[in-house]
N, C-alpha and C positions, 0 to 999 in steps of 0.2 A: 691595151684597153683603154679609152679617154674616161678619163674621171672627172664629171663637172663639179666635184667637190674639191678640186685641186687644178683647175685647167678654167683658160679663157672660153668665150661664149663658142658654140660651133657656128659656120658660117651659116647665113639665113638662106633658106630656101628660094631660087630664084622666082618661083609663081607666088611666093607668100602675097596675100590679099593685104592692101594698103592699111586697111583697120588693124590687121593683125600685127603688121609692121610696125604701126604706133604703140600697139598695146606692148609690143615687146622692147620697144625703144624705151616706153616708160619704165618698164622694170628694170633696165639698163640703168637709167636715171636712179631709181632706188639704191642701186649698186653703189654708185658714184657718190651719193648722197651719205651714205653709209660710212663710206671710206673717208669723209671728214673726221669720223671721231674713232672709227676701228682701223687699224693698220694689220695686216699680216695673217687674216683670217678670209679670205676668200672663199674658200671652199664651205666655210659654214654660213655666210652671206648667200650663197648660191643655193645651198640646201633649205634656207629659211624660205626664200622665194619660191623653191619647188613646192615645199609642203603649202604654202601660203594657195599657190596656183592649185594645186592638188586637193584642196582641202582638207589637209592633213594637220597633224601636231609632231613637235618634235621633242626629242630629248638631247639634251647638250651633256655631253661628259668631258670632264677636264679638271685639271689642277686649278687651285684657287689662282687668281691673279692674270689668267689668260683672256680675260674679257667677256667672259660670257654674258654677264649681265649688262653691261654696256652694250655688246651685239645687239641683243632684243630690245634695250631702250632706244638705240638708234635705229632700230627695222621699223619698229611701230612709229616713231617720229615721222622719218621718212616717208610712210605710207600715211601720215595724217590720222592715225587711229586710235580709239581710245584704250588707254592702258592701264592694267592695274599690276601690281607685285604681291605675292603673298609669299612669306618669309617662313618657311615650313620649320616649325619646332615640334620637340617632343609633347608639349600641352596644348597643340592646336586641336580643337574640334571640328567636325564636319561642318555644322553651322557656322564656322567662322570663315568657311570657303564657300558654301553654298548660299548662305542666309539663314535668316531665321523668324520665327515669329517673336513680335515684341508687343508686349502690352501697353497701349496707348489710353492713358489715364482719364484725358478728355473725352474720348468717345466711347470709353468702357468696352473697348475691343480689341482683338488680337490684330495688327497690321504685319505684312510680310515685310522686313527689310532686306534688302538684296545684299548678297556677299559680294567680295571682289572678283567672283567667277563671272559677274555681268560686265564684261569687256570685251571689245573686238579682239586683243591681244593680253593674254594672262602667263605674266612671269611666276612660275613657280620655282623660287629659288631655293636649292637644297631639299629639293622632294623628297628624298632619302633619309630625311631627319625627322619625319614625323610617323607614327604608326600607322600601320595598313589601313584601321578604321577611317582615318582622316585622308590617307591617299586615295580610298575608294570614293570619296566625296566627289571626286572628279569623274570617276568613270561614267555615270550616265551623262555629266555635261560633254566629255569628251566623244561620244559615240554618238550620243541622242541631240547633243546641243540644245538642252532642255534642262531644267531643274524642276523636280515635284517635291513639294513641301505641303504637308496636311490635306494631300488629295488633288491640291491643284497644280497644273503643269505649267512652268513659265518657260515659253524660249528664251534662248541667249542671243545676244546680237549676231549679225551676219555681216561680215565674215567674222568668223572665230577662230581662234588658234591659240592653243596652250603651248608654249615653251617652257619644258622644266629643265633645271640644270641638278647634276649632281657630281659629287668630288668622287673620282675612281680609288683613291688612295686610302681615304680615311674611312674607317669601318666602326671606329666606337661610338655608340650614340646615333647610329644609324639604323635602317631598316630595308632589307632589300625590297625593292619593288615585285611583286607577285606576277606572275605570267599574265595575269588577265589586264592587269595596268599597263604592262609593258606593251601587251598589244594592241592597244589604242595609240601607240604612239606610231606614226608613219614611219619616221626617220629618227635613228639614233646616229647623231654626227659626233665624233671624236675631234675636241678643239684643243689642238696642239700648242705647244710652246713656239711662237711665230720664230722664223729663220734670223739668222745675225741681222741681216740687212734691216728686214723688218722690225725686230726689236730696238734697233738703232734709232729709226724713225720714231717709234713710238717716242723712247727716251728723249730725242731732239725737239719733240711737240710738246711735251711737258715742260721741258727747258725753257720754252718759248711763251709758257703761260696756260697751256690747254688744261682745263678742269673737267674731268669727265661727269660731273654733276649739273654741268651747265651747256648743255646741248646746244640752246638757243644761242651762245655766245659765240660755239665754235661754227656758227652758220649754217647748222642742219635745219632744215625745214622740209614740210612734205612737200612731195613731188608728184603724187598721184591721188587721185580720189575712190572713193568706195566703189563708186560707178565703172571706173577701170579697173578695178580688182573684180569685180563681178565679171564683167566682161572676158577679162582673160581667163578666168576660171572656165567660163561656158568654152571659149574657145579650145581650151586644154582638153575637155571632156569630149570634145568634138574629132579629137586625133583620130585616126583611124588604127584598127588593131587588126590584122588578119588572122585568120584562123592558125594558120603557120605558127604565127608570134604566141597568139595564146596557148597553143598547145606545147610551145618551147617552155612558157612559164610553169604550166603543168607539171612538164617534166622535169624541171629545175626544182619544184616542189616538191615532187616524189622522191628525188635523189636524197634531199636532205633527211627525209624519215628511214631512207636504207642505210645511211651511212652508219656504218660499224662504230664510229665514235659519238653519235648522237643519242641522247637518250628520248630528247623530244623533237622533232622538227617541225617545221613551220607548217601553219593552218590554212586552211583555203581563204581565210580573211588577209593574211600574208600575201597571198597570191593576187587578191584584188588591189593590195596595197601598192605591189611592184607594178600593177598595171597602170595604176593612176601616177605614180611617180615617172614612170617609163613615158607617158602621154605628154605629163608638166614639162619635162626634160626636152622632149622630142619638140614640143610648139615653142618653147624659148629660145631652140637653134632653128626653128623657121622649119620642120619637116611637117609635112601633111600627115605622116604616119609613123609610126614607131618602129625601129630595126632592132636587129640583135643587139647591136650595140648599146642602144639605150637602155634595153634590157639589163644587159651584162653590166652598165655602169652604174644603175640602180640597185643593182642586186645587193652589195653589202651593207650600205647604210641602210637600207629597209628591210632587211632580214637578220643583221646581226643581234639584235635583241631580242629575236625571237626563238632563238636554239637554246636547249640546254643539253651541254656536253654530258657523257658518262663519266661518274666520278674517275675511273682509271683514265680518261682521256686527259680529264684537267689534272692530274698528278702527273703526267707526263707531259706536261706544258703545251698540249695542242690547244690552239686559239681558234676562235668562232670563224674570224675572218679567213684562216687559213683553211678550214674545211669548205666556205664556200668559194673560197678560189679554186679549191680542188673538183667541186660541184661543177663550177664553169667549164672547167678543162675536161670535165669526164663527159658532158652531156651535149648530144648530138646538136648543132646549129644550124636552122633550118637556114636555105638558100633562097 
């Protein structure tokens, strides 16, 4: 099974329109630009592009020091998008995320001061270090792409993408994300330690004077604009999905709910997320319609954070990824 999160692009479809080909080439330039700052995380870069094109959000999970924050900063810079970073801490309040009313002594009135969520790309760093009350401040923003305060609804910028990071091994002082919050992320990408050659290249780059906080000095610049992003999003949404493929996604979803190791299977929202991610991956590869391979490739990163295992399965060391792999093997594939 081809995995876009750990592989090169698939060959473009021979009949792809020129405009689509130009848009896909623009997305490829984004990958190359990010490579000026980030080495060995091609899978995560591809996942971010898929989420952007599919209008989704991303949860990045990895131990400290694997370039999660640098990856998001480089990604947004290559796209030329306005970016904010929220460092989630135990004392962070919901208003610190979405914004709040502030009294203006000169006018004698309360005025709304926008929070950091009002940006194209929001880096939610260590999102599991803040209580659920503050985590939930992102719920409306991520799902509705708006913020409501004092009875007034304020739209967020378009495009809008939340990229949250969390550490999988440190549990002291952390708060697990509730299912309602996790379900808002289209993809959960596991950012691993890079291979030896990539780690050596990182070290050599730092030995030559590379500074992660100075992306402009590294020669990293915007290579696409908002108009191209919107066009890519429209093109991906227009990718065809046959009834057989839709039925395949439904069968996969129902299989997760029937697994004896699963306490809570995926919801219909998860099925729509898998469809959107599959369309985005098919479009990036130059295909006019999604195939079973696209669905199979995107299933694990799209569903791995939406399933709750039974306690006995967790005690036995069963992993969600293994369950999803089993589901793929046991579900009939349409021809």
